[in-house]
C-alpha positions in Angstrom: 63.3 148.6 15.6 65.3 147.4 12.5 65.9 144.2 12.8 69.0 142.2 10.2 68.3 139.7 7.8 70.4 136.8 7.8 72.7 135.9 4.8 71.0 135.4 1.7 73.0 132.0 0.1 72.9 129.8 -2.8 73.1 126.2 -1.8 74.3 123.8 -4.5 75.2 120.4 -4.8 75.9 119.5 -1.2 74.7 116.0 -0.9 74.5 115.0 2.7 71.5 112.7 3.6 68.9 114.4 6.0 69.2 114.4 9.5 66.7 114.9 11.8 69.3 116.3 15.1 69.3 119.4 12.3 65.7 120.1 12.9 64.8 122.9 15.9 62.6 122.1 18.1 60.8 124.0 20.4 58.7 127.2 21.6 60.4 129.1 18.3 57.9 133.1 17.9 58.6 134.4 15.1 58.7 138.7 14.8 57.2 141.0 11.1 61.1 141.3 10.3 61.8 137.1 10.3 58.2 136.4 8.9 58.9 139.0 6.0 62.2 137.1 5.4 60.2 133.3 5.4 58.5 135.3 2.8 61.3 136.1 1.0 62.7 132.6 0.9 59.1 130.7 -0.4 59.1 133.3 -3.0 62.6 132.5 -4.4 62.6 133.8 -8.4 65.0 134.3 -11.0 64.9 130.0 -11.7 65.6 129.2 -8.6 64.0 127.1 -5.7 63.7 127.4 -2.0 66.0 125.0 -0.5 66.4 125.8 3.4 65.6 128.0 5.7 67.7 128.1 8.6 66.6 129.9 12.1 68.7 131.1 15.3 66.7 129.1 18.6 66.0 132.5 19.9 64.5 133.7 16.7 66.7 136.6 16.2 68.3 135.7 12.7 68.1 134.0 9.9 69.5 132.5 6.8 68.2 130.4 4.0 69.6 128.2 0.6 68.2 128.2 -2.9 68.6 125.7 -5.9 68.8 126.5 -9.3 67.6 123.9 -10.9 64.5 122.5 -8.2 66.3 119.5 -8.0 69.1 119.8 -5.5 69.3 117.6 -2.8 69.3 118.1 1.1 72.6 120.3 1.7 74.6 119.8 4.2 71.9 121.1 6.9 74.8 121.2 9.7 76.8 123.3 8.5 74.0 125.8 7.4 72.9 125.9 11.0 76.9 126.3 12.1 77.6 129.0 9.7 74.2 130.5 11.2 75.3 130.9 14.8 78.6 132.1 13.6 76.5 135.3 12.9 73.8 134.6 15.4 75.7 134.0 18.3 74.1 131.5 19.6 72.1 128.0 18.6 70.3 127.5 14.7 68.3 125.2 13.2 66.5 123.9 10.3 63.2 125.5 10.1 61.7 124.7 6.2 63.2 122.4 3.6 61.9 123.7 0.1 58.5 125.0 1.1 57.9 122.6 4.0 58.5 123.9 7.4 60.2 121.1 9.9 60.5 122.9 12.9 59.0 120.8 15.8 57.0 123.2 18.8 54.4 121.0 19.5 52.4 121.7 16.9 53.6 122.0 13.5 53.6 118.2 12.3 56.4 119.1 9.5 55.0 117.7 7.2 52.5 116.8 4.7 49.6 120.2 3.9 49.3 121.3 6.8 53.1 122.3 7.1 53.7 123.2 3.4 53.5 126.8 2.7 52.1 128.2 -0.5 54.5 130.7 -2.3 51.6 132.5 -3.6 50.3 133.8 0.2 50.5 137.4 0.8 52.1 138.3 4.2 48.9 138.2 6.3 48.0 134.9 4.6 51.3 133.8 5.7 51.7 135.6 9.1 48.1 133.7 9.6 49.1 130.8 8.5 52.3 130.9 10.6 50.0 131.8 13.6 47.6 128.5 13.4 51.0 125.9 13.4 52.2 128.3 16.8 55.4 130.7 15.6 53.8 133.5 16.6 52.6 134.9 19.8 54.3 136.1 22.9 57.1 134.4 24.0 56.9 132.0 26.8 58.6 134.2 29.4 60.3 137.8 30.4 62.8 136.4 30.2 63.2 134.9 26.8 61.7 138.1 25.6 64.1 140.1 26.9 67.2 138.1 25.2 65.6 137.8 22.0 65.5 141.8 22.3 68.9 142.0 23.6 70.0 139.8 20.4 68.5 142.0 18.2 69.9 145.7 19.5 73.2 143.7 18.7 73.2 142.7 15.3 71.7 146.1 13.6 75.6 148.0 13.4 76.9 145.6 10.4 76.4 147.4 7.2 78.4 146.0 4.5 77.6 147.3 0.6 80.3 146.5 -2.8 79.6 145.3 -6.5 81.8 145.3 -9.4 83.1 142.3 -11.4 86.5 140.7 -11.8 88.1 138.1 -14.1 89.0 134.6 -12.2 92.2 131.6 -12.8 90.7 128.1 -11.9 92.4 125.7 -12.3 91.1 121.6 -11.8 92.3 118.8 -11.6 92.4 116.9 -15.3 92.4 120.3 -17.2 96.0 121.0 -17.8 95.6 124.8 -18.6 94.1 127.1 -16.2 90.1 128.0 -17.5 89.7 131.7 -17.1 86.2 133.6 -16.0 84.5 136.1 -14.8 82.7 136.5 -10.7 80.5 138.9 -10.0 79.4 140.1 -6.5 76.4 142.2 -5.0 78.0 142.5 -1.1 75.1 144.3 0.4 73.6 140.6 0.5 76.9 138.7 1.2 76.5 137.1 -2.4 77.7 137.2 -5.6 77.9 134.8 -9.3 80.1 132.5 -10.9 80.6 132.3 -14.6 83.6 130.8 -16.8 84.5 128.2 -20.0 86.0 125.1 -19.2 88.9 124.3 -21.9 88.3 121.8 -25.3 84.7 122.9 -25.4 83.4 120.9 -22.7 80.3 123.2 -22.0 80.0 126.4 -19.6 79.8 126.4 -15.5 77.6 128.8 -13.9 77.6 128.9 -9.8 77.7 131.1 -6.5 79.2 131.9 -3.5 78.3 133.5 -0.7 80.4 135.8 2.2 80.2 135.3 6.0 81.4 139.6 7.4 84.5 138.6 7.8 85.7 137.4 4.4 85.2 133.5 4.7 82.3 131.7 2.6 81.7 128.6 0.4 81.2 128.6 -3.0 79.5 126.2 -5.9 79.4 125.8 -10.0 77.2 123.5 -11.6 78.5 123.0 -15.9 76.6 121.5 -18.6 79.1 118.6 -19.2 76.9 117.4 -15.5 80.3 118.3 -13.5 80.0 120.1 -10.2 82.2 121.3 -7.9 82.2 123.4 -4.3 84.2 124.1 -1.7 85.4 127.2 0.4 87.1 131.0 -0.2 88.7 133.7 1.6 88.0 137.4 0.3 91.5 139.3 1.2 91.6 142.9 2.3 93.3 144.2 -1.0 89.9 142.6 -3.3 91.3 138.7 -3.7 89.8 135.6 -3.6 91.5 132.5 -2.9 89.3 129.3 -2.7 89.6 125.4 -2.8 87.2 122.8 -3.1 86.7 119.4 -5.0 84.6 118.3 -8.0 82.3 115.2 -7.4 84.8 113.2 -8.2 86.9 113.8 -5.7 89.0 116.2 -7.7 90.8 119.1 -7.0 89.7 122.8 -7.9 91.0 125.1 -7.0 90.8 129.5 -8.1 92.1 133.3 -7.7 90.9 136.0 -8.2 91.7 139.5 -9.3 93.1 141.8 -6.6 92.2 145.6 -6.9 94.1 146.9 -9.6 
């Protein structure tokens, strides 16, 4: 049966303190599709580093965030769980921080070498490791198995493909002029990148955005002058985008992206 993989999301600079209430608990069982998706998360390449892996409590859906620097703080896990739950239609919880599995199931300690996953593990090695930690095997009841199957069948209907690049105009409180840039997108994975240059030779900024299927999402940028900003955005039906948020000093940041020509 085909499984729908979760949205790939890029997470930066959301520095909400870690909270144990956001970590999953209970008898989570992972099918092969979910193990492969987790393997993709721990093997993240291109200069990026795993940050947070979130899973639906019934194992039907998953989504992950990664960090482009390797030094990002723990993100807004409560919000990550909420964004996952919108798509999964069931509660979601943190499964792993970086490459350490945090989910509490009575077997996994959630810390130390036992819970840490090596990025070089093959699929079979990873599955064996997850089996040892209690995440692979039969569900605890027929009722639970039936529920999981129903959820997964419901999620295979969506297919979303779009890619390209557009111009971006951004206003940043403290700068008198609009800042021009570009936005590149690959909507098969509901993700894209942001690139712009700051006025007065203040440096350049690179970042990313992620979307849910309804066009709403989040964005974040980091600049060479040690500034960063993040916020929310809305992708319109005509192809235009509006976004708003704040930088690390609480200054307002807004941007628009050109509509389809």
